[in-house]
C-alpha positions as CSV (number, residue, x, y, z in Angstrom):
1,M,18.0,-10.0,-17.1
2,Q,17.5,-12.7,-14.7
3,K,13.9,-14.4,-14.3
4,N,14.0,-14.0,-10.2
5,S,15.7,-10.6,-10.0
6,I,14.6,-7.1,-10.4
7,T,16.3,-3.9,-11.4
8,G,16.1,-0.9,-8.7
9,W,14.0,1.1,-10.6
10,Q,11.6,-1.9,-11.0
11,F,12.0,-2.1,-7.3
12,C,11.3,1.7,-6.8
13,F,8.1,1.6,-9.2
14,L,6.9,-2.2,-7.6
15,T,6.7,-0.2,-4.2
16,L,5.4,3.1,-4.9
17,Q,2.2,1.1,-7.0
18,T,1.8,-1.2,-3.9
19,Q,1.3,2.2,-1.9
20,M,-0.7,3.8,-4.5
21,G,-3.5,1.7,-4.4
22,M,-4.1,1.5,-0.8
23,S,-6.3,4.8,0.0
24,A,-5.1,7.2,-2.4
25,L,-9.2,7.7,-3.3
26,S,-10.7,8.3,0.3
27,M,-7.2,9.6,2.0
28,P,-7.5,13.4,2.4
29,S,-11.0,12.9,4.7
30,L,-9.5,10.1,6.4
31,I,-6.7,12.4,7.7
32,A,-9.2,15.5,8.1
33,N,-11.6,13.6,10.2
34,K,-8.2,13.3,12.8
35,A,-6.2,16.5,11.9
36,G,-8.9,19.2,10.2
37,Q,-7.7,21.4,7.8
38,D,-4.0,21.0,8.8
39,A,-4.2,17.1,7.4
40,W,-1.5,18.3,5.0
41,I,1.0,18.5,7.7
42,S,-0.3,15.0,9.2
43,M,0.9,14.1,6.0
44,I,4.4,15.5,6.1
45,L,5.2,14.1,9.5
46,G,3.6,10.6,8.4
47,G,6.0,10.3,5.5
48,L,8.6,10.8,7.7
49,I,8.5,8.8,10.1
50,V,7.8,6.1,7.2
51,Q,10.9,7.6,5.3
52,V,13.0,6.9,9.0
53,I,11.2,2.9,9.2
54,I,12.8,2.4,5.4
55,L,16.1,3.3,6.8
56,M,16.0,0.8,9.1
57,Y,14.9,-1.8,6.7
58,M,17.6,-0.9,5.0
59,W,20.1,-1.6,7.9
60,L,18.2,-4.9,8.3
61,I,18.5,-6.2,4.9
62,V,22.1,-5.6,4.6
63,R,22.5,-7.9,7.2
64,C,20.1,-10.4,5.3
65,K,22.9,-10.1,2.4
66,N,21.0,-12.9,0.2
67,S,18.8,-14.3,2.1
68,S,14.8,-13.3,2.6
69,Y,13.2,-11.1,5.4
70,F,11.3,-14.5,6.0
71,D,14.1,-16.7,6.1
72,F,16.5,-14.6,8.4
73,L,13.7,-14.4,11.1
74,A,14.9,-18.1,11.6
75,I,18.6,-17.6,11.3
76,V,18.0,-14.9,14.2
77,F,15.1,-16.2,16.4
78,G,15.8,-19.8,15.8
79,K,13.5,-22.4,13.5
80,V,10.6,-22.1,16.0
81,I,10.2,-18.6,17.1
82,G,11.2,-17.5,13.4
83,K,8.5,-19.7,11.9
84,F,6.1,-18.3,14.8
85,L,6.9,-14.6,13.4
86,L,6.5,-15.3,9.7
87,L,3.0,-17.2,10.7
88,L,2.1,-13.7,12.0
89,T,3.2,-11.6,9.2
90,I,1.3,-14.1,6.8
91,L,-1.7,-13.5,8.2
92,Y,-1.1,-10.1,8.5
93,I,-0.6,-10.1,4.6
94,I,-3.7,-12.3,4.2
95,F,-5.9,-9.7,6.2
96,I,-4.5,-6.6,4.2
97,M,-5.7,-8.2,1.3
98,I,-8.9,-8.5,2.0
99,L,-9.2,-5.2,3.5
100,V,-7.4,-4.3,-0.2
101,T,-10.7,-6.4,-2.0
102,A,-13.3,-5.4,-0.1
103,S,-12.8,-1.4,0.0
104,Y,-12.1,-2.4,-4.0
105,Q,-15.9,-3.7,-3.8
106,Q,-17.3,-1.2,-1.7
107,L,-15.9,1.8,-3.8
108,I,-17.1,-0.3,-7.3
109,T,-20.5,-1.2,-5.8
110,D,-20.6,2.5,-4.4
111,W,-19.5,4.5,-7.8
112,I,-20.7,2.3,-10.6
113,N,-22.6,-1.3,-10.1
114,I,-24.9,-0.5,-7.8
115,Y,-26.7,-3.6,-8.2
116,T,-23.5,-6.1,-9.0
117,P,-23.0,-9.0,-6.2
118,G,-19.9,-8.1,-4.5
119,W,-18.8,-11.4,-4.7
120,I,-19.0,-10.9,-8.3
121,I,-16.7,-8.0,-8.1
122,V,-14.6,-9.4,-5.6
123,L,-13.9,-12.4,-8.3
124,L,-13.3,-9.9,-11.0
125,L,-10.3,-8.6,-9.3
126,L,-8.6,-12.0,-8.0
127,I,-8.9,-13.8,-10.9
128,P,-6.1,-11.4,-12.8
129,S,-4.4,-11.0,-10.3
130,L,-4.0,-14.9,-9.4
131,Y,-2.8,-15.2,-13.2
132,L,-0.2,-12.8,-12.6
133,S,1.0,-13.6,-8.9
134,I,1.7,-17.0,-9.9
135,D,4.9,-15.6,-12.4
136,S,8.1,-14.3,-11.6
137,I,8.9,-11.0,-9.8
138,S,10.9,-9.5,-13.3
139,L,6.8,-9.6,-14.4
140,I,5.2,-8.4,-11.9
141,A,7.8,-5.6,-11.6
142,R,7.7,-5.0,-15.0
143,F,3.3,-4.7,-14.8
144,S,4.3,-2.1,-11.9
145,M,6.3,0.3,-14.4
146,L,3.7,-0.4,-17.5
147,I,0.9,1.4,-15.6
148,S,2.9,3.8,-13.6
149,F,1.6,6.7,-16.3
150,L,-2.0,6.1,-14.6
151,I,-0.7,8.2,-11.6
152,P,0.2,11.4,-13.7
153,V,-3.0,11.2,-15.4
154,L,-4.6,11.6,-11.6
155,L,-2.4,15.0,-10.8
156,I,-3.5,16.3,-14.1
157,V,-7.0,15.5,-13.8
158,V,-7.4,16.9,-9.8
159,L,-5.0,20.2,-11.3
160,F,-8.6,21.5,-12.6
161,V,-8.8,22.5,-9.5
162,Y,-6.4,25.2,-8.9
163,A,-8.5,27.1,-11.8
164,E,-11.3,28.6,-9.0
165,P,-8.6,27.8,-5.5
166,Q,-10.3,28.4,-2.4
167,F,-6.6,28.6,-1.0
168,F,-8.1,30.3,2.7
169,Y,-9.0,26.9,3.4
170,L,-5.8,26.3,4.6
171,L,-5.4,29.3,6.9
172,P,-4.9,30.0,9.7
173,I,-2.2,26.9,9.5
174,G,-1.8,24.9,12.8
175,S,-5.2,26.1,14.2
176,E,-6.1,22.6,14.7
177,G,-3.4,22.4,17.6
178,L,-1.0,20.0,17.9
179,D,-2.8,17.4,19.5
180,S,-5.1,16.8,16.5
181,I,-2.1,17.0,14.1
182,I,-0.7,14.0,15.8
183,K,-3.5,12.6,15.9
184,G,-3.9,12.6,11.9
185,V,-0.4,11.0,11.5
186,I,-1.8,8.0,12.4
187,P,-4.2,7.7,9.4
188,A,-1.7,9.3,7.4
189,I,0.8,6.3,8.3
190,A,-2.0,3.9,7.2
191,A,-2.5,5.5,4.1
192,L,0.9,5.5,3.3
193,S,1.3,1.0,4.1
194,G,2.6,-0.8,1.4
195,F,6.2,0.4,2.4
196,E,7.0,-3.0,3.9
197,M,6.9,-4.5,0.1
198,I,10.8,-3.2,0.7
199,L,11.2,-5.6,3.2
200,F,9.8,-8.4,1.5
201,T,10.9,-8.2,-1.6
202,S,14.4,-6.6,-1.4
203,H,16.2,-10.3,-1.7
204,F,15.4,-9.9,-5.3
205,L,16.9,-6.9,-6.1
206,K,20.5,-7.5,-8.2
207,G,23.8,-5.6,-8.8
208,N,24.0,-3.1,-6.4
209,K,21.4,-3.8,-3.1
210,L,22.3,-0.6,-1.1
211,A,21.3,1.7,-4.5
212,G,18.3,-0.6,-5.5
213,L,16.8,0.2,-1.6
214,K,17.6,3.9,-2.2
215,K,15.7,3.7,-4.7
216,G,12.9,2.0,-3.2
217,M,13.2,4.8,-0.9
218,I,12.5,6.8,-3.6
219,G,9.7,5.4,-4.6
220,S,7.7,6.1,-0.9
221,G,9.0,9.5,-1.0
222,L,7.2,10.0,-4.3
223,V,3.8,8.6,-3.2
224,T,4.4,10.7,0.1
225,L,4.5,13.8,-1.9
226,I,1.8,12.9,-4.4
227,Y,-0.7,12.7,-1.4
228,I,0.6,15.6,0.1
229,Y,-0.6,17.2,-3.5
230,L,-3.8,15.5,-3.5
231,I,-4.7,16.5,0.4
232,I,-4.5,20.2,-0.1
233,S,-5.6,20.3,-3.5
234,V,-9.1,18.2,-2.2
235,Q,-8.7,21.0,0.5
236,I,-8.8,23.8,-1.3
237,F,-11.6,22.4,-3.3
238,F,-14.2,21.5,-0.1
239,Y,-14.7,23.2,3.1
240,I,-13.3,21.2,6.0
241,D,-16.8,20.4,7.4
242,E,-17.7,19.1,3.9
243,L,-14.4,17.1,3.3
244,K,-14.9,15.1,6.4
245,I,-18.1,13.8,5.7
246,V,-17.3,12.9,1.9
247,P,-15.9,9.6,1.5
248,Y,-14.1,9.5,-1.5
249,P,-13.0,13.4,-2.5
250,V,-10.6,12.8,-5.2
251,L,-13.7,11.0,-7.4
252,Y,-16.3,14.5,-6.2
253,I,-13.7,16.6,-7.6
254,M,-13.8,14.8,-10.8
255,K,-17.6,13.8,-10.8
256,A,-17.8,18.0,-10.7
257,L,-15.9,18.2,-13.6
258,S,-17.0,18.3,-17.3
259,L,-15.2,18.5,-20.8
260,M,-16.4,19.2,-23.9
261,I,-16.1,15.2,-24.8
262,I,-16.6,13.4,-21.3
263,D,-19.1,13.9,-19.2
264,R,-18.3,11.5,-16.2
265,I,-14.6,11.7,-15.9
266,D,-15.0,9.8,-12.7
267,I,-16.2,7.1,-13.8
268,L,-13.4,6.8,-16.9
269,F,-10.7,7.5,-14.3
270,L,-12.1,4.6,-12.1
271,T,-11.9,1.9,-15.1
272,F,-8.3,2.7,-15.5
273,W,-7.9,3.0,-11.6
274,I,-8.9,-0.9,-11.2
275,I,-5.3,-1.3,-12.6
276,I,-3.8,-0.1,-9.8
277,S,-6.2,-1.9,-7.4
278,T,-5.1,-5.0,-9.2
279,A,-1.5,-4.5,-9.1
280,V,-1.6,-4.3,-5.6
281,C,-3.1,-7.4,-5.1
282,V,-0.8,-9.0,-7.5
283,N,2.3,-7.7,-5.0
284,Y,0.9,-8.7,-1.7
285,L,-0.2,-12.1,-3.7
286,F,3.0,-12.8,-4.8
287,V,4.7,-12.3,-1.5
288,A,2.2,-13.9,0.7
289,G,3.3,-17.3,-1.6
290,I,6.8,-16.6,-1.1
291,S,6.3,-16.2,2.6
292,M,4.3,-19.7,2.8
293,Q,6.8,-21.4,0.5
294,S,9.7,-20.0,3.1
295,L,7.0,-21.1,6.0
296,F,6.5,-24.8,5.2
297,N,9.5,-25.3,3.4
298,L,8.3,-26.1,0.1
299,Q,10.4,-25.7,-3.6
300,A,9.8,-23.1,-6.2
301,H,7.2,-25.0,-8.5
302,R,5.0,-24.8,-5.2
303,H,4.1,-21.0,-5.2
304,M,1.4,-21.5,-7.4
305,I,-0.4,-23.9,-5.2
306,M,0.2,-21.7,-2.3
307,V,-0.8,-18.2,-4.2
308,T,-4.2,-20.1,-5.3
309,I,-4.8,-21.0,-1.6
310,T,-4.7,-17.8,-0.6
311,S,-6.7,-16.5,-2.9
312,I,-9.4,-18.5,-1.9
313,M,-9.4,-17.5,1.5
314,I,-9.2,-13.6,0.7
315,F,-12.4,-14.1,-1.7
316,I,-13.8,-16.1,1.5
317,G,-12.9,-13.3,4.1
318,S,-13.5,-10.2,1.8
319,I,-17.5,-11.3,0.5
320,F,-18.4,-10.8,4.3
321,I,-17.7,-7.6,4.5
322,D,-20.4,-5.7,3.5
323,S,-20.2,-1.8,4.9
324,K,-17.6,1.0,4.9
325,I,-17.7,0.9,9.0
326,E,-16.6,-2.5,9.1
327,I,-13.8,-1.7,6.3
328,T,-12.8,1.3,8.8
329,E,-13.1,-1.0,11.9
330,I,-10.5,-3.6,10.2
331,Q,-8.1,-0.7,9.0
332,N,-8.1,0.8,12.9
333,Q,-7.1,-3.1,13.9
334,L,-4.7,-4.0,11.1
335,F,-2.9,-0.9,11.7
336,E,-2.4,-1.5,15.4
337,V,-1.1,-5.4,14.4
338,G,0.5,-3.7,11.2
339,V,3.0,-1.7,13.7
340,G,3.7,-4.7,15.5
341,L,4.5,-6.8,12.4
342,V,6.6,-4.5,10.1
343,V,8.2,-2.2,12.4
344,L,8.5,-3.7,15.8
345,I,9.2,-7.1,14.4
346,P,11.8,-6.0,12.1
347,F,13.4,-3.3,14.4
348,L,14.0,-6.2,17.3
349,T,15.3,-8.5,14.1
350,L,17.9,-6.2,14.0
351,I,18.9,-5.3,17.6
352,F,19.1,-9.6,17.8
353,S,21.2,-10.1,14.9
354,L,23.6,-7.1,16.3
355,I,23.9,-8.8,19.4
356,T,24.1,-12.1,17.9
357,K,26.5,-11.1,15.1
358,R,24.2,-13.2,13.0
359,L,24.1,-12.5,9.7
360,G,22.1,-14.0,6.4
361,N,23.2,-16.7,3.9
362,N,26.0,-15.6,0.9
């Protein structure tokens, strides 16, 4: 296998791990606050919208040919506008990383290490992420495949709620009204963030690119199915009014479980979930590095410098966020910015490339 290329199934798991690590543990309560007991319907609609966006990505990527999306911006819009749009995309990636590390730090502080300074927790996440992200895309993709065994563990542990399910908590279906369901679609799509990895890393696919893109689409679809399963599982455990105020409902389910040889399953699970959070940081750090190379027209050996600079910026930014309220505010603002940068701009790029008949390099 070439060092700087990935297979379709590696691409699938790269997408899946990026999305899963974003907000799987807190996502059910965030959507329930908007859609109530119909949160699972909002997630279905959000997943369908994401699939439509990915279809648009696929059309755009086919026109990029062997060029990266970052280089294709300059081809379509010209050097000045293309570089400006790329700069905005890089800033978005950096703020996503700040949000991920701050959320990770808040989770670990609230659940395990109450008295540990936040900057130490952030550093413990960024150091291994930096070490992995300076390597090749093939190693990073293999890492995403390697840690995928953790996802079935999550699904199996949550399965215990079906021993005494309260399915009437889901009824009546649609009682929250269409308006609430639509409002819940926004946090649902936000929870599925990470699907843009398909657009940012597609130029590393080897062989049949369209077949590889379909596998990336499968990876994103699997995340939607997993999230629907988690939301329904949480809703048949918690009454809806309880779910709205519980910050990490999946962890509270685990905390309520007790096995013969394991008392705190939640803490044991979190020690493994840290690896998933690391995968998200690794993937985004790598993308930040290659996008900055494209912005400044740097050679591949400068990748390590760009990733290191990005890590320092993320560290500084994340240690100043010390409350869940701040994280929620940043997440809401980033969603609005993200709609423009990972949906609207790619769509306009596709339209302009069709009008001007510009294609990427072979």
